Backbone as ProteinMPNN parsed JSONL, in Angstrom:
{"seq_chain_A": "MEKEDFLAALGFKGFTARIKRLSDTLMYDAKHVYRYSGIAIAPNWHLVFLLLQDEKRMTVTEISKKLDLSCKLPLIRTACFSNFIKVIAFNSLCG", "coords_chain_A": {"N_chain_A": [[44.312, 38.924, 215.563], [46.12, 41.842, 215.17], [48.563, 42.741, 212.779], [51.609, 44.191, 213.565], [53.399, 47.002, 212.387], [56.712, 46.953, 212.144], [58.595, 48.971, 211.506], [57.088, 51.303, 211.866], [56.615, 51.069, 214.57], [59.103, 51.59, 215.572], [59.285, 54.293, 215.557], [60.839, 57.465, 215.467], [63.408, 56.405, 215.059], [63.084, 54.6, 213.009], [62.623, 56.136, 210.817], [64.206, 56.73, 208.427], [64.199, 54.246, 207.177], [61.493, 53.983, 206.656], [61.128, 56.057, 204.838], [62.704, 55.059, 202.752], [61.186, 52.787, 202.153], [58.875, 54.044, 201.187], [59.961, 55.356, 198.947], [60.736, 53.114, 197.403], [58.214, 51.998, 196.913], [57.011, 54.045, 195.399], [58.718, 54.011, 193.153], [58.227, 51.438, 192.154], [55.498, 51.675, 191.505], [55.699, 53.714, 189.595], [57.039, 52.359, 187.558], [54.984, 50.702, 186.674], [53.19, 52.634, 185.695], [54.68, 53.739, 183.572], [54.957, 51.418, 181.975], [52.254, 50.855, 181.419], [51.698, 53.116, 179.932], [53.084, 52.622, 177.685], [55.733, 53.268, 177.539], [58.973, 52.399, 177.239], [61.045, 52.49, 179.275], [63.011, 52.553, 182.267], [61.908, 54.197, 185.234], [63.993, 55.669, 186.399], [65.514, 56.605, 184.293], [64.122, 58.669, 183.166], [64.589, 61.471, 183.759], [67.139, 61.754, 182.653], [66.655, 61.3, 179.913], [64.852, 63.422, 179.396], [66.55, 65.594, 179.855], [68.499, 65.169, 177.859], [66.882, 65.436, 175.64], [66.392, 68.126, 175.69], [68.997, 69.264, 175.714], [70.377, 67.944, 173.719], [73.172, 66.937, 173.131], [75.388, 65.643, 175.483], [78.039, 65.093, 177.804], [78.813, 62.351, 180.035], [79.728, 63.378, 182.438], [78.729, 66.014, 182.318], [75.957, 65.508, 182.384], [75.817, 64.31, 184.873], [76.554, 66.455, 186.577], [74.535, 68.323, 185.973], [72.167, 67.031, 186.795], [72.753, 66.648, 189.383], [73.628, 64.163, 190.308], [75.856, 63.039, 191.527], [78.929, 62.243, 193.177], [80.366, 64.244, 195.733], [83.003, 64.856, 195.425], [85.015, 66.033, 192.882], [86.843, 64.423, 191.389], [85.886, 61.83, 191.484], [83.377, 61.97, 190.47], [82.463, 61.22, 187.853], [82.779, 58.455, 187.995], [80.905, 57.815, 189.976], [78.483, 58.563, 188.723], [78.636, 56.855, 186.564], [78.337, 54.403, 187.867], [75.697, 54.755, 188.707], [74.422, 54.732, 186.211], [75.024, 52.093, 185.427], [73.567, 50.632, 187.349], [70.936, 51.446, 186.755], [70.755, 50.502, 184.117], [71.075, 47.728, 184.545], [68.827, 47.218, 186.173], [66.848, 47.902, 184.342], [67.103, 45.917, 182.465], [66.74, 43.611, 183.967], [64.603, 44.025, 185.634]], "CA_chain_A": [[45.475, 39.671, 216.022], [46.567, 42.794, 214.166], [49.997, 42.712, 212.519], [52.243, 45.473, 213.871], [54.441, 47.435, 211.467], [57.928, 47.111, 212.937], [59.201, 50.288, 211.263], [56.259, 52.315, 212.513], [56.818, 50.92, 216.009], [60.404, 52.174, 215.922], [59.151, 55.746, 215.659], [61.845, 58.267, 214.767], [64.559, 55.566, 214.686], [62.765, 53.903, 211.764], [62.225, 57.131, 209.817], [64.897, 56.571, 207.141], [63.732, 53.006, 206.561], [60.147, 54.234, 206.135], [61.317, 56.871, 203.631], [63.175, 54.125, 201.724], [60.019, 51.976, 201.775], [58.041, 54.91, 200.364], [60.668, 55.527, 197.681], [60.628, 51.858, 196.658], [56.823, 51.866, 196.475], [56.811, 55.005, 194.311], [59.444, 53.533, 191.978], [57.488, 50.279, 191.662], [54.285, 52.184, 190.866], [56.103, 54.455, 188.394], [57.313, 51.361, 186.515], [53.691, 50.283, 186.128], [52.65, 53.748, 184.916], [55.428, 53.772, 182.311], [54.6, 50.23, 181.193], [50.88, 51.063, 180.974], [51.734, 54.189, 178.941], [53.834, 52.178, 176.521], [57.073, 53.851, 177.565], [59.854, 51.272, 177.549], [62.234, 52.884, 180.03], [62.89, 52.537, 183.725], [61.654, 55.566, 185.707], [65.256, 56.354, 186.705], [66.052, 57.198, 183.073], [63.253, 59.732, 182.687], [65.265, 62.776, 183.8], [68.26, 61.738, 181.706], [66.098, 61.485, 178.573], [64.342, 64.791, 179.291], [67.713, 66.474, 179.749], [69.091, 64.991, 176.526], [65.938, 65.98, 174.669], [66.582, 69.571, 175.723], [70.389, 69.655, 175.461], [70.809, 67.184, 172.533], [74.404, 66.185, 173.368], [76.053, 65.943, 176.746], [78.903, 64.039, 178.321], [78.352, 61.756, 181.286], [80.049, 64.336, 183.501], [77.776, 67.123, 182.23], [74.671, 65.006, 182.878], [75.994, 64.114, 186.309], [76.525, 67.766, 187.234], [73.239, 68.96, 185.741], [71.148, 66.349, 187.591], [73.284, 66.52, 190.738], [73.691, 62.733, 190.612], [77.279, 62.784, 191.591], [79.613, 62.373, 194.458], [80.757, 65.638, 195.931], [84.4, 65.04, 195.051], [85.053, 66.091, 191.417], [87.638, 63.371, 190.763], [85.156, 60.565, 191.387], [82.025, 62.283, 190.005], [82.13, 60.396, 186.697], [82.646, 57.068, 188.454], [79.627, 57.697, 190.683], [77.409, 58.589, 187.738], [78.744, 55.61, 185.791], [77.698, 53.363, 188.681], [74.261, 55.018, 188.618], [74.007, 54.254, 184.882], [75.078, 50.628, 185.447], [72.442, 50.139, 188.15], [69.721, 51.665, 185.98], [70.76, 49.567, 182.993], [70.821, 46.39, 185.074], [67.423, 47.149, 186.593], [66.012, 47.944, 183.152], [67.182, 44.607, 181.816], [66.344, 42.514, 184.865], [63.447, 44.36, 186.449]], "C_chain_A": [[45.982, 40.566, 214.881], [48.083, 42.753, 214.031], [50.581, 44.111, 212.737], [53.336, 45.764, 212.846], [55.687, 47.766, 212.294], [58.544, 48.499, 212.753], [58.402, 51.402, 211.916], [56.453, 52.271, 214.026], [58.144, 51.525, 216.462], [60.329, 53.691, 216.09], [60.226, 56.453, 214.862], [63.035, 57.428, 214.302], [64.315, 54.826, 213.372], [62.425, 54.83, 210.615], [62.894, 56.907, 208.462], [64.455, 55.297, 206.433], [62.324, 53.191, 205.979], [60.212, 55.094, 204.873], [61.785, 55.979, 202.48], [62.019, 53.248, 201.239], [59.105, 52.779, 200.851], [58.659, 55.108, 198.976], [60.545, 54.276, 196.813], [59.218, 51.66, 196.113], [56.53, 52.799, 195.306], [57.503, 54.544, 193.035], [58.719, 52.35, 191.341], [56.228, 50.732, 190.922], [54.61, 52.957, 189.587], [56.417, 53.502, 187.25], [56.02, 50.906, 185.859], [53.06, 51.381, 185.269], [53.352, 53.828, 183.569], [55.034, 52.602, 181.418], [53.192, 50.391, 180.61], [50.821, 52.115, 179.864], [52.498, 53.804, 177.685], [55.231, 52.768, 176.429], [58.032, 52.777, 178.073], [61.157, 51.717, 178.206], [61.95, 52.707, 181.516], [62.68, 53.981, 184.19], [62.932, 56.354, 185.998], [65.823, 57.09, 185.495], [65.297, 58.445, 182.641], [63.95, 61.087, 182.655], [66.425, 62.857, 182.816], [67.733, 61.984, 180.294], [65.523, 62.887, 178.382], [65.484, 65.786, 179.112], [68.333, 66.382, 178.358], [68.167, 65.514, 175.429], [66.126, 67.492, 174.562], [67.977, 69.982, 175.261], [70.989, 69.004, 174.209], [72.055, 66.334, 172.766], [75.036, 66.631, 174.668], [76.969, 64.786, 177.109], [78.299, 63.483, 179.608], [78.599, 62.722, 182.437], [79.079, 65.51, 183.493], [76.394, 66.712, 182.75], [74.721, 64.864, 184.386], [75.876, 65.432, 187.062], [75.134, 68.393, 187.136], [72.139, 68.353, 186.616], [71.548, 66.193, 189.052], [73.233, 65.069, 191.213], [75.14, 62.313, 190.728], [77.766, 62.8, 193.024], [80.092, 63.816, 194.567], [82.223, 65.9, 195.585], [84.527, 64.974, 193.532], [85.795, 64.926, 190.761], [86.888, 62.054, 190.631], [83.716, 60.766, 190.908], [81.615, 61.369, 188.852], [81.94, 58.949, 187.097], [81.315, 56.857, 189.164], [78.464, 57.674, 189.701], [77.44, 57.332, 186.888], [78.123, 54.454, 186.555], [76.181, 53.521, 188.659], [73.712, 54.463, 187.295], [73.997, 52.727, 184.858], [73.9, 50.036, 186.219], [71.139, 50.299, 187.377], [69.647, 50.674, 184.825], [70.459, 48.15, 183.455], [69.36, 46.223, 185.467], [66.478, 47.175, 185.393], [65.979, 46.587, 182.47], [66.586, 43.502, 182.666], [65.06, 42.793, 185.621], [62.25, 44.545, 185.631]], "O_chain_A": [[46.237, 40.094, 213.773], [48.804, 42.732, 215.029], [50.103, 45.089, 212.161], [54.106, 44.875, 212.483], [55.704, 48.739, 213.047], [58.965, 49.129, 213.724], [58.978, 52.344, 212.461], [56.455, 53.31, 214.687], [58.282, 51.925, 217.618], [61.212, 54.297, 216.697], [60.5, 56.092, 213.717], [63.613, 57.714, 213.253], [65.273, 54.462, 212.691], [61.99, 54.377, 209.556], [62.207, 56.896, 207.441], [64.349, 55.278, 205.207], [62.001, 52.624, 204.935], [59.436, 54.884, 203.94], [61.312, 56.127, 201.353], [61.892, 52.999, 200.04], [58.617, 52.255, 199.849], [57.965, 55.036, 197.961], [60.278, 54.376, 195.616], [59.045, 51.207, 194.981], [55.883, 52.402, 194.337], [56.94, 54.671, 191.948], [58.612, 52.275, 190.117], [55.927, 50.231, 189.839], [53.876, 52.864, 188.604], [56.101, 53.795, 186.097], [55.957, 50.742, 184.641], [52.463, 51.091, 184.232], [52.698, 53.971, 182.536], [54.803, 52.788, 180.224], [52.969, 50.095, 179.436], [49.992, 52.017, 178.959], [52.553, 54.575, 176.728], [55.842, 52.766, 175.36], [57.909, 52.307, 179.204], [62.243, 51.362, 177.748], [60.8, 52.712, 181.954], [63.232, 54.901, 183.585], [62.948, 57.577, 185.858], [66.532, 58.084, 185.648], [65.801, 59.207, 181.816], [63.909, 61.78, 181.638], [66.666, 63.905, 182.217], [68.301, 62.789, 179.555], [65.689, 63.479, 177.316], [65.387, 66.711, 178.306], [68.654, 67.402, 177.75], [68.641, 65.987, 174.395], [66.031, 68.064, 173.476], [68.123, 70.941, 174.503], [72.006, 69.473, 173.698], [71.994, 65.114, 172.611], [75.202, 67.823, 174.928], [76.7, 63.637, 176.76], [77.389, 64.075, 180.189], [77.753, 62.861, 183.319], [78.649, 65.958, 184.556], [75.742, 67.471, 183.466], [73.787, 65.248, 185.09], [75.177, 65.513, 188.071], [74.622, 68.932, 188.117], [71.278, 69.074, 187.121], [70.782, 65.671, 189.861], [72.852, 64.779, 192.347], [75.581, 61.351, 190.099], [77.107, 63.299, 193.936], [80.201, 64.513, 193.558], [82.633, 67.055, 195.465], [84.178, 63.953, 192.94], [85.408, 64.487, 189.678], [87.212, 61.244, 189.763], [82.921, 59.827, 190.938], [80.522, 60.802, 188.878], [81.037, 58.28, 186.596], [80.667, 55.828, 188.972], [77.556, 56.853, 189.833], [76.39, 56.799, 186.529], [77.453, 53.61, 185.961], [75.456, 52.528, 188.598], [72.669, 53.809, 187.271], [73.064, 52.127, 184.325], [73.305, 49.049, 185.786], [70.322, 49.378, 187.347], [68.6, 50.075, 184.581], [69.673, 47.445, 182.823], [68.729, 45.218, 185.138], [65.424, 46.54, 185.421], [64.942, 46.164, 181.96], [65.992, 42.561, 182.14], [64.48, 41.873, 186.2], [61.178, 44.834, 186.163]]}, "name": "protein", "num_of_chains": 1, "seq": "MEKEDFLAALGFKGFTARIKRLSDTLMYDAKHVYRYSGIAIAPNWHLVFLLLQDEKRMTVTEISKKLDLSCKLPLIRTACFSNFIKVIAFNSLCG"}
């Protein structure tokens, strides 16, 4: 008996879940590529480090705006990016 993929069976209704599955798979594989290459960072940090390599010094708000990793409301932009940083740091330590 062949195992049916529930998300595939959902068709269009399962599209976002399938995209999330793909994203998770790519992130997992990227971690292995970085580890194999001897790079001791989580893939999420890659763009931040590339940006800092180019710009040298930036505030959290500047990084947030430059990478468009922010909420759309300016007053909570820094908080959103700070949460992103916390998640990356936690995943780097625990993952």
